[in-house]
Structure formats: structure tokens, C-alpha cells
N, C-alpha and C positions, 0 to 999 in steps of 0.2 A: 230181220232176225225176229223169231217168235218169242214173245214174252208170256209166260204161263198165265199171268193176271189178266191178260186180254182175251182169254178164252170165254165164250158166253156162259158156260157152266159155273166157272170160277166167279164171274162177275155177279151172276144171280145170287150165289151163296154169300158172296160179301155184302150184297145189298140187303139180303135177307137178315144177315147177322147184324148189320148196322141197324137196321129198322127195329129189331128187337131190342136192341141196347137202348135206342132212342125212346122206345116205347116204355121200358122199364124205368128210365130217368125221367121222363115226363110225367108218367103217371104216379111215380112216388112209391111203386110196389116192387116187390120182388127183393131177392137176396142182394142183388147188387146195389141197390140204393140203401138197404138196411146197413150193409156192410160199410158203405161209404159214410153214412152218419155216424156209426159206431167209431170209426177210425178218426173222424174229425172232432167228434163232440165228446166222447165218453173218456174218463179218466183211467178206465179199466181195460183189460184185454179179454178175450172171450174165454179163457181159462178161469177167470174170475167171476164168471156169470154162473149163477145155479138156477135151475128151472124149479118151479113149484113142486112138481112131482119128486124131484130129487131131494129138496129140502124136507118135504113131508115124511119121505121115507127115512131120512137120516134122524130127523127128531123123534120118531116113533120106535126107533131100535132100542130095545130095552137096556142093552149094555153097550159099552164102547164110549169114546170120547165124542161128545156133541159139541157142535159149535155154539157159541154165544149169538143168539139172534137178537138184534137191536133194530127197534124201530125208530125212524128217523123223521117221521111226519108229524102230523098235527095232534096234539094231546086229545082233543075231542074225539078223533077218529080212532085212536088207540082204546079210548075208554068204550067205544061202541063195538069193537070187535079187533082182536089182534091174533097173531100166531101163538099158539100154545107155548107158554114158557118164555116168550119174548120179553125184552125189557124196553121201556121207553125212557131215552136219557135226554134227549133235545131235539128240536126241530132243526134240520139241515139247512134251511134258507135263512135263519135268524142268527145274528151274531151271538146272542147269548145261548143259543142251542148248540152252536159249534163250540163255544167255550165249555159247555157241560159235557160235550162229547169228547173234547180234549182232555178234560180233568178225568173223566171216566176212563179213557184210553191210557193215561199214565199208570192206572192201577193194573192193567191187563199185560199179562206176559206177550211179548212180540209175537211168539210161535203159537199162540192160541188162535184157534179157528173162530172167526167172527164172520157172521152173515148179516148184512144190513138191508133193510127194506123200508118202502114208503107205502105206494099203492093208492096214494090220494087221487091220482089222475092217471092217464096213459103214461107208461114208462118214458117215452121219448119226450114227454112235456114235463116231467115231474121236476118241481123247483127244489126239492130237498136232497135227492139221492146223490147227485153229483158233487154238491159242496160238502156233504157229510163224508162221502167216499174220499174225497181228496184230502180232507181234514185228518182223517183216521189214518190214511196211508202215510201222511206227513209225519204222524206221531209213531211210525215205525212198525205198524202191524203188518207182519209178513204173510199172514193166513187170511187176509181180508177178502171177502167176496160180497157180491151185490145179488139180490134175488130179482129175477126177471119177471116182473108182473106186467105184461104187455098192455093190458087194458085197465088194470087197476086191482086192487086187493079183493073187492067183493066179487068181481068176475072171475078172476084167475085163481083165488084161494078159496073164499068162502063158497062160492057156487059149485066148487069142485068137491066140496066135502072134506077139506084138509083140516087137520086139527087146529081149532081155534078156541078162543075164550073171551069174555067181556070182563071189564072191571078197570079198576084205576092202575095208574103207572105205578110200578114197583120201585 
């Protein structure tokens, strides 16, 4: 009896597809590997991720309800440059920073739009963003999002000319 997968053309397609999948997995590049990392390591889903361009457009609209933009990285980096109008509440990897974020979140309406960001290093390695997101979500914020700064704040925000300012934490 003839089996369709034993045809030479079918075998070549299968081998090519398998090879491509292995290449993506081994090299660590491509959407497949990125998606797998997101599913296994990130406390948010893709609907809770904001791009720098989308956030820049949102905060520059003169009217309308804007999200609260919260910096969860290191204080000295915030002082050297941050997103226009953003607030520094606490560092996401430190217990005292998480407590400050929770205290802040207790005063925020659960339906208020909130975008958190760090940008201290490449997004996938950031020590601050995941603990901060998890703590704020635990506090009941239903419109919580995370800013995706793939390579860091300088490259993905400042170098793009998006609105920023320098100065002390508010």
C-alpha cells in the first residue's frame, strides 16, 4: 500500500521544514524562539505589550486619557533620562522597590491604564520588569501593560527621538 509521506517530494519538504525549525531553535533567532521564551518566562501576554512607537504616539496626543507611565529600573538611570511624564516609584528587582510599587498601586484605580518600563539592559534580560509587572498585576491593575524596549532605553527610545526628559524622580 502506498503511503503519501514516503513520496520523495514529501520527504524533501519535511526535511527542509525540520531543518529550518532546528536552525531557528539552535541559533536562538526568529519568531519561534522569541514566542517560546515569552510563553515560558513572561508574566504578560502579547496584548499587554506596547511598542515604543505606540507609547510615544499615545503620550503625545494632546487630549484623551493617557496611561500612567511608571519607570521600574534604577534611580540613577531615571535621573539621566526617562520618558516624558513618567514617574519613578521603585526598582522592580528590590524588595523595597516592590513594596513602594504596591503602596503606589493601592492608590490607583484598578481600571487606570498603566505602562511600566525599565530599559536598563536588553528586555529579555531585564531584572526589574518581570517582578514589577507581577507585583502590580497582583495588586489588581487590570489595564497594566509593559513597554517593549528590545535593546534598552537608549537605543529603543532616546535614539529614536521619542519624548524624554531628565531630572529627579517625581
